[in-house]
N, C-alpha and C positions, 0 to 999 in steps of 0.2 A: 588453411581454411579461412574463407571470408566469413564475416559476421552474419548471423541469421537469427530470426525470431522464430521460436517454436514452442509447442506445448511444454509446460513444466512436467518433469519426471522426478520421482523421489531422489534420483542420483544428483539432482541439481540443488538439493536443500542446503548443503554446506556452502556452495557458491553463492546462493541467495543470501544466506546469513553473512557471508563475507562482505558482499556489496552493501547490505543493510548497515553493517557496523562501520564501514569505511567512508560512507557518504553521509554528510550531516543533513539537517533539515533544510539547509539552503542549497543543497546539491553540490557541496564542496567536499574535498577530502579533508578530514579533520580527525585529530586524536579523540579517542573516546573519553567521556567524562567519568567513566567507571572502569573497574578492573575486569569485568566479565564481558568478553566480546559477544557472548550469546544474547545479552539483554535486548539489544535493538531488534534482533530477529525474532525473539520470543514475543515481542510486542507488535511489530509491524509487518511481519512476513509469514512466519511459521504457522500461526493459527489459520490464516486464510488459505495458504497452500495445502494445509492438512484437511481443513473442513471441506474444501471444494477445489481439488486440483484442476478441474475442468475450466476454472476461471483464473488460472495462473499460467503466465507465459514468461519465457526467459529469452534474453539476448545473449547469444553465445558465439565464441570464436575459439581458435586453437588454444587460447590462454584460459578458457573456462567461461564462467558466467560473468557478463559485464553489465547486466541490468536485468530488471524483472518488473512485472506488474502482477499484483494479486488482487483478488476481489471477492466479494460476497454479493449474491443477488438480493439478499434481505438482511440488512444490518441488524434489525431488531431480533430476528430469529438467530442470527449468528452470535449475538450477545448471550442468548440463552445457551446455545451450544458451548460457547467458551466457558461459561460458568460450570457446566456439567463435565466437559471433557478436557479443556485446555488448562484452566487455572489450577485445579486441585494439585497436580504434581509439582507445579512451580511454587505454590504456596507452601507445600511441605519442604521443598528443597531450600527456599529462601524465606526464612522467617522475617517479619517486619524489622527493618533496621534504620528507618528514617530516610533512606535514599529514595529518590523519585522513581527509578525503574521498579524497585521492589514494591513500592507503594501501589503502583499500577497493578502488579500481580494480585494484590489483595483487594484493591478497589474494583478491578474489572473495567471493562469498557464503559464509557459514558452511555446513557440511554440515548436513543435517537429521538430528537425533538419533533413535534408535529409539523414544523416548517419544512421537514424533509420527507413528509409522507408520500409525495409524488415522485420522490427520488430515493427509493429504498435501497438500491445497491450502493456499495461503497468500494472504493479502490485505493490502493497504495502503489506507488511506483518509485523506483530509484534506479539511476543510471550512473555508472562510473564516469568520471570526468573525461576519460579518453574517448568515450562514445557520444558525449554531449554535443549538441549543435550539428548533428549529422542526419537528422530525420528519424532516429531510432525511437525517440519518445513518441512521436506520432504513430509509428508502426506498432508499438506496444499498445497504445490506446486503441487503435483501430481493431487490433485482434481481440482485445478484451470486450470492447463495446459491441463488436459484431456477435460475439457469443451471448452477451446480455440481451441483445435484440432477438437473437434466435430463441431465447427463453421467454420472450415477451415481457421483459422487465421495462417499466415505463421510464425510469430515470436513474441516474447515478450521482453520488456526491463524493467529494474528497476534501481533505483539509490541506492547506498550504501554510507554511510558516510565514509570518508577516514580513520577515526580512528577505524572503526569497522572491525578489522582484522578477527575476528571470522566469521562474515557474509561473508566477501570476500572469505575466504577459503571454507565456506559452499556452496556458489553459484558456485564456480569453480568446486567443487566435483560433483555438479549436472549437469555440462556441460555448464554452462553459461560462456561466454567469455567477456573480457573487450572491450568495443567499444569506450568509451570516458572517458578521465580523466579531471576533472575540479576542481576549488578551493574548492568546498564543498564536493567532493567525486569522485565517479566513476559510470559510467553507464555500466551495464552488459546486454548482450543480449543472447537469447536462440532461436535457430532454431527449430521450432515446427514440421518441416517435419521429424525430426529424432525421435528416440525412446524416452522412458521414461527418465526424468520425463515429 
């Protein structure tokens, strides 16, 4: 089976979590800084694919999920949804212990600032290194942004780790522009009223 991009299905969740855990913020394979392989997926993939599976797409081949993109059309509303439906069981399962992932479970997602009002959608994407540099990132972005446009969403934002020079260049080539620079990285935005992606 050759690789293909398709709509996310619940059977893909375990594979999405595996990719999320195995690929670090700079897009490289890296050992986890914590013992629980589920933590990254709980933060960066699971809530999005659960809240709106219509905005989740996977890159798959015969070996399983090799990449994914997940999104929300309205990050502010998504934050409210997560407080109601996503965080409560995680907060019960993982009491505060001083670790960063568990702290996020209890803090929740950061509020969306006014500088992103024209770009309310948010996305996260990770691709296993074996698929990187082969056009699959663009394919995932195009599938997701096409669905956001179909829903008349005006713009999307995403965060990139400051050390991920490859991703910064990739998003710029796709038409994303830098909106905010912060200690952990940069926030890029894309106006969806324009053409592809």
